[in-house]
N, C-alpha and C positions, 0 to 999 in steps of 0.2 A: 342665356346665349348672348353673344356680342351684338351690338347695334349694327344696323345696315349702314353702309357708306355709299354715297352716290358721287361719282367722280366728276362733278362739275367744277370743283375746286379742291385744293388740298385741305383735308380736315385732320384734326387730331385723331389719334387712335380710338378715342372714346368720345365722340361728339355729343354735345348736349342734346336733350330732347328737342329744343327749339331749332338747333342747327340741323339735326337730322331731318326733321319734318320740313324745314324750309328747302333743303336740297331735294327732297323727294317731290315737293310741290313744283319746284322749278323744272325738274326733269319731265314731269307730266305735262306742264304747260308747253314745253318745247315740242313734245310729241303731238300735242293738240294743234299747235300751229302748223306742223308738217302735214298732218292729216287733212286739215282744212284746206291748205294750199293744193294738196294732191287731188282731192275730190272736186274742188272748184275748177281745176284744169280739166279733169277727166269728164266733167259734166258737159263742158263746151258752151257755156253761156249763162248759167244760173249763178245766183249770188247767195251768200249766207248772211242771215241777220243774227246779231249777237245779243244775248240777254244775260246779264249778270244777276246773281241771286245770292242771298245770305240765308244760312240755316239758323233757326232760332237757338238750337242747342250748341252751335259752334261751327264755324267754317262757312263754306259756300262753294260756288262754282260758276262756270261760264257755259252757256248753251249756245250752240251755233246750228241753225236750222235753215235748210234750203227747201222752199216749197214752189219755186218758179223755175225749176230746172229744165234743161233741154232733154237730158238723158234720164235724170232722176226725178221721179214724182215727189219724193220726199227724202231728204238726207239730213240726219241729225248727228252731230258730233259734240259730245259733252265732256267736260272735265270737272272734277270736283276735288276738294280737300276738306274733309269734314272730321269732326271729333266730338267726343262726349261720353257720357256714361251709357253702357249697353243695357237695354232691358234684358231680363232673364231669358226670354224666349229667343231673342236675337243672339245672345251669347251662346246658347246651346246650339243654334243652327250653324254658327261659324265653324265649330270644330277646332278652334285654336287652343293653345295651351294657356288658358286664362289664369288670372290671379288665384292663388290657393284659397284666400279668404278676403272678405271685404268686397268693395265695389270693383267692377271691371270697367276700365275706360278704353276707348278705341280711338285710333287715328287711321283714316283711310284716304288715299288719293289715287285717282285713276282717270283714264280717258276711255270713253265708250262710243261706238258709232254703230248705226244701223242705216243702210241705204236701200231704199225701195225704188227700183227703176220703173219707168213708164211701160216699157215693152215687156211682155211675158217671155220674150226670148232671152232677156238678160236677167240673171239670177239676183236675188237679194243677198246682201252680204252683211255680216255682223262681225265686229271685232272689239275686244276690250283688253286693256292691261291695267294692273293695279298693284299698289303696295299697301299692306295692312299691318298694323301693329296693335298690341294690347299692352296696357300698363295696369299696375295695381293702384290702389287708392293713394299711394305715396308717390306715384309717378315713376316707379321702377318698371323697366321693360320686362315683360314676361313672355312675349312671343312676337315674332314678326315674320312675314312671308310675302311672296309675290304670287299673283295669279293672272289668268287671262286666257286668251285664245281667239280663234276666228273660225267661222263656219259659213258654208254656202247653202243657200236655199233656192234651187232652180224650180222653174214652173214649166219647163219644156225638157224632154229627155235627151239632151245633148251630152252623151257620154264623154266626148272630147273635153268638155268644160270641166267635168269632174277630174279628169286626168291632169289637165293643166293646173288646177287649183291644188290638188294633193301633191303633185310632184314638186311644185314650188315650195310648199310647206316642208316636205321631206328634205329638199336640198338646203333650205335655211336651217332647219333644226339639226341636221347632221353636222353642221359646222360647230355645234356646241356639245352635243352628246348623242351617241348612236341610239340610245334608248328613248330619246325625247319624242321623236315622231311616232314610232309604233305605240308607245305607252300613252301618249296624249291623244293620238287618234282614237284608240280604243275608249279612252275616257270620254271623248267627245261623242262617239257613237252611242255610248250608254247614257250620256247625260241629256242630249237634246232629243228627247222622245216624249210624246204625249202618252203618259202612262194610262190615262183614263180612256185612251183609244187603242188599247191593246198594244201599247208600246210602239205606236206608229212614229217613225222618225220625222223630225221637223224638216230636215233637208238631207244633204249628202255628207254632212259632218265636216271635219277639219281637224283642229287640235283644241284641246281644252285642258287646263291644269289649274290647280289651286294648292295652297299650302306648300309652295315651292320655296324651301328654306335654303340659305347658303350653308355650305359645309356639311351637307348630309351625305351619308355613305352611298346612297343610291346614284349620286351624280358627281360628287367630289368637286363641285364648283364653289369658288369663294363668292363674296358679295358682288364684286365687279363682274365675275363671270355670269352669275345669275341675271344681273341687271342687263348685261350685254345681250343675253338671249331674249329677255323680255322686250328690249328695245327693238331687236330684229323682228320679233313677232309684230310689233306695231307698224313696222315698215314693209312687211312682206307682201302687202296687197299690190304693190307696184309690179310684182312678178306673178302673183297668184290670181289677181282679179282684173287688172287693166287689160291683159290680152283677151280675156273673155268679153269684156265690154266692147273692145274694138272689133272683135269678131262678130258680135251679135247685134250691135246697136241699130244697124240699118236694115235688119231682116224684117220682112213684112209679117204681119200677124193678123188674125181674124177675130171675130167677136167671140167665138167659142174658146179660143186660146186666152183672150182677155178675161172671160168669165172664170175659167179655171184658175188663172192667176189670183183672182179675188177669193175664190174658194180656198186655195192653199194659203193665202194670206190670213184667212180666218183661223186656220190651224196654227199659224205662227202666233196670232194673238192669244189663242188658248194656251200655248206653252208659256208665253211670257207672263201671263196673268196668273197661271195656276202653279207652274213649276220653277220658273226662273229664280235663282237665288238672289241675283242682283235686284230684281224688282221687289221681291219680298223683303230683303234687307232694307232697301230704300223706304218702303212704306212703313216698316216697323221702327225706323229711326228718324222719322219726321223730315225726311229729305223733301226737296221741292217736287211736288207731284208732276208738274209739267215735264220736268227733266227725267223723272223716273219712267214716265210713260211715253217718252220721246220715241221709243223703239216701235211703237204701234204704227201701222200703215195708215195713210189717209183714207183709203177705201178698202173694204173687205166684204166677204159674203159668206153666208152659212146656208147650205142647201140641206134639205132633209134626206138623209140616207142616200147619197148619190151612188149610182152604179155606172160602171164604164165597160164598154165592149173590150174583150181581151186584147184586140189588136189596135185599140185607140191610143192616141198620144197620151191621154190621161192615165190609162192603165199602165203604159210603159213608164211614165214618170213615177207612178206609185211603186212599181217594181224596182226602179232605179234607186229608190230611197233605202233599200235594204243594204246594210253595211257590206262592203267588199274591199278587196285589196286593189286600190286605185293605181298603185304603182305598177303592178304587173298585169291586171285584168282591165284591158282597154277595149274589150270587144262587147258587142251586144248592147241592146237598149234596156 
């Protein structure tokens, strides 16, 4: 298939491997800067510290972490551009169209964020976008694709917040293709679950996609069209998340609500360590551990077999995690 083209400058129809990767890396770096600025402003007083790192097998990244925030107890926004030879297990997990014979090499660049608010009335949010490619042992491109998504993890059953989040995602996605929101919402609902807890959802979903390739019959978008969609995913939190933060940041909360937030954070940790593809891929490819585990909250709790009264806010939150049509069903807790 043809190589991906990133419209930051005019490229030849068949850019070299180095040119293609440099363009992808600059694109991600620009999104990283935008997201850092956005969350710095949204927090209202905290600052990010920056940590640059290099990967022994090739490439590196930049981690930006806020731990002194006014609104956010911890906010991490990372970017990376890494390359190397894929271990067999990691290659199988990727699901890409790898080299037919010989060694399989990869290049991956992306930006990922996880933001854990102080208040249990404000949901945790996660977002990532990425570009991935595989080459054979001679450097010939065998596959390339985009992936990413964003999802919301509330700790209090505010249905209105789910409506705000999902309607913003729908409005953004519909500008690119009518099937993107419904298809990627379903993918998200099915992906972010703790299978070991009887498929309990991590949160109320959002959108999730992988192996999104240009010029496929399912969407008929070219390279620039796919990248434009992925760029809009990276920027959608201005409309999907900021209104929720502004709505909830000053609401009072009590100790029971804070404790439940920590319990639900524990479920978040379980998913990220047991099921998350990005975490598993990073650990299997010698990525920087601090960056891979950046998504974990500063505090979490595990209770033994908790039980909640049917009319409690905890029980209502658990019921709210069940997948629903957030666009049309805005009633009930």
